[in-house]
N, C-alpha and C positions, 0 to 999 in steps of 0.2 A: 581897332581894339586899344583902348587906352591903355596906359602899364604905368603903375608906379611901383616904388621901393618896397619892400617887405621890412616891416619894421624889427631891426635886428635887437636883441638883447644882448647883457652882459655874460662874456662864457664862464662856465663855471669852473671851467678847467683847462689845463694848457697842454696836457700829455695823455694817451690813451690808456696809461697805467693807472693814471687818477679816474679817469674815466668806469674802466672797467671795476675798479675797488669800489664804485660806488652806483649800483645797480639801480634802476626805477621802477615804478610801477608803470610799464608800457610793455602792450603785447604786440605781435604779429601774426597776422592770419593770412596768408595767400590764396587767392582764388583762381581757378583757371578759366577764363571768361569765352574762351573758346581755342581755335587753332590756326595758324595759318600755314601757308607755304614758303619755304625763304632758299635764296641760292646760297651753295656753299661760299662763292668766291666773295658773296654779299656779307655774309657774319665772318668770315676766316680772310685773313691776309695771306693770300696763297704764294705772294713773294716773298713771305718770313721763311729766313735758312732751317727752322723746323716744320715746315709744311708735309713733309714727306711723314710724318707724325700722324697725320689725319687722312692718309691716302683713301682709307676706308671709308671715308665719311661722303656720303651720295652727292651728286651736284644738287638736286633738291632735298630740302629735310622739311618735314612737318612739324611746327614746335608748338609749345601752347604759349598764349597770347595772355601775361597776367596783370593783377591788380593785387596790391596789398592793404589789407586793413589794418587799421593801429587803432589800437585803444587805449589811451592814458589815464588812470584814475583821476588826475586832475583835469586834464585839459580836452578830456572827450574824445571823439572819433574823427581820425582823417582816413585818408588814401596817400598811398604811394602808385602813381598811376590809375589810369580809370578802365585800363582795359578797352572791351568793345561793349557798343551798345547791342540794343535787341533785333536793331534792323538786318543784323546777320543771318539770320533765322529764317528769313524770308529771301535773302540774296544775297548771294556769295560777293558781292562788291558791296554791300551796306547802303549806304545814302548816298554813293557814289555813281555819279548819272555821264551818259555820254559814250562817244563811238571807242574812245580809249581809254574808256573805267576800265575794262578787264586785262588790258597789258599793263595799265598803272598798275592796279590793285591786287593782280592774282587773285588766288581764291582762299575765302576762309570758312572755317566749318564751326558752326555755334549750333549747340541744343537748346530745345527748349528751358530757359530759367539758369543759364549759364552765364547771363548777360550782367554785367555788374549792378544794375538797380535791381534787378531779380536778388542778386544775392545780399547786398543790403536790407531789401526789405523782410528776407528771410530771416535775416540775423538782428533786426530791430534797430538799426543803428540811425542815428539822429548824427548827420554828417556835418562836420564842422569846417571841411578845406580837403582840398588836392593838393599836393606835392605833385609835379611831373618831373620824373628823370629828365625828359626831353619831350619834345612837340610831334614826332613823329605820328602818323593815325592810329597804330596799333597801341600808343601808351595812352592816347586822350580821347579815342572814340565814345567811351562809355558816357564821356560826359556829356554828350549828349541827352542822356536823357535823364540827367541831374538837376536840380533846381538852381536858376537863378536868381539868388537874394543874397542880400548884404551880410546875411548870417553865414553864407559859406564862399571863402576865398579859393581862389584859384590862382596857385603859386608854380614860377617855374624860375630856371636860372637866369642870371641879367644876360640882356639880350640873344636870348634863344630864340631863332627864327621859327616862325608857324606859317605855312604855306596854305592860305585859303584860294585856291585856284578856282575859277569860275571861269570858262571858256568854251560856252556856249554847247553847241552839239558836240564837240570835241572832248571835254572831260569838265565836269563839273565836282570839286570835293564835296565832302560832306555835311561842311560847315558845323564841324562838332562843337567848337567853341563859339558857336554863336550867341550873342546877349551876355559873355563874360564882360565886365567892364565895373572893376578893371582887372587885368593880370598882373598881379604881384610878382615884384622879381627880387630873386635873392642874390645879393652880389657879394659872392665867396671872397673878393679880394678885401673885403671890410673886416673878415673874418680872421680865426685863430692860423697862425702856422703849424699843424699837428705833425707830429712824427710819421715819416714816411707818404702820407696820404697828401701832405700838404693844405692848403687854403678850406678852411670848413668854419661852419655857422652851427653855434648851439641854439637850435631851434626854438625850444621854449627858456631858455636859460638854465636849466635843471641837469643837464647832460643825459637828457633820456633820449635826444633825437637830435643827429647832426648832419648836416646837409653837407655834401663835399664835393669840391669842384673837382669834375672828371671829364675835361674838353675831349674834343677831338671825333667822337664819332657825329656830334653836334658840338655847336659853338657854346653854348652855354648849359654842356649838358652835367646831371647832378647823379651823383649817390648817394643814398643814406645809409647811416649806422644806428641803429634800435641796440640803446644799451638797457635791454631787459632784465629785470630780476631774475627771468627764466634763461639768462644767457645770451651774450650780445650777438644780433645781427647784422650783415653787411648786405645791402641790397645794391647790385652794382649796377643795375640797369641796362643800357647797351653799350656800356663802357668794357662789359665782359660776357658775352653770348651763353655761353656756355663752361662747364667744369674743365673740358677738355683743352679750351683757348686758355685758362688758365695754367693748365699743367702743364703745356707745352709752350706757354709763354707767347702766343699768338694773337696779336692785336683782331680788331674786327677789319672787315673788309670794305669792300668797294659800295655798302652803304653809309659809310662814314664820310662827313664831308671833309676830313683831314686826317689821313691814313696814319700819318708818322705821328702826328700828334696824340691819335688813338693809340698808337703802339708805344708811346712813351706815358701814358696813362694806364695802360694795362699792366707794362712794367711794375709802376709804384702798387697797384693790388696785389701781383703777385709779390712784392716784398714785405706789404703789410700783412700777407696772408703767411707767410713763412715766420714772422715774428709774432703774430697771433692767431696761431693755430685753432686757440676756442672758439673763436669769433665763427659763426655759423656764417655760410655764404649763400645768397639767392642769386642767380645768375639770371639775365636779361629774358632769356626763352629757354629754361628749363624747369622741369619741375621740383621744386626743394625736396 
């Protein structure tokens, strides 16, 4: 899959106070596209000193798989993450195949009409693009049911890995991004060093949507700040799985590529939340 740089615009503001003082005509609505079973040790760093505070959390957790619909009055309709495609209504492993598919993927639960393509159809959305927080399957699978044409841009963080595993009878992944060409990459190092959160990119150049570098769970992980005239919203992705992660300062666990970096990222988000309590937070796997 070819990758190309996402075209960066001149940032409109240099501080979050200025951003929040200038809300924009953009809205966000979150869809639950299904549910999955994840592990406690994968989503929480159980070696953290505060881990005793989550001792009541069971070893396996049933969580929502989310996608977020953005509607900008000028720039149109976008998604942050794609959630799940419709294949999970027939098979709990979706498009994945092979002897090890059950072990690798676990179980996914989806009701008819929950898939992202159905959600967009119900809302009469003409999609302009998808911003991915990262390229793990539960954030990209829905893209398999979405169009591949030049009018829809698929966008991720720079150097974000995408694993398309095709191992014959053992395991074949769902080829969720097959036909995406190119995948555009946001290079947050070229963005603004915003207070507390660090390097951030003003996506549309009007202060309405910011991509924030939040590495650790994955190399190119992004979170997104939606500066809506209905109130600002921070979409963490898997930089913070749950409210209890933030409440106790516990970073993501073994699902992360670099747990130490993921913890540092989580601590920046904690400080941001303390400084700006007016910002609504939507976590990676918790209904808002």
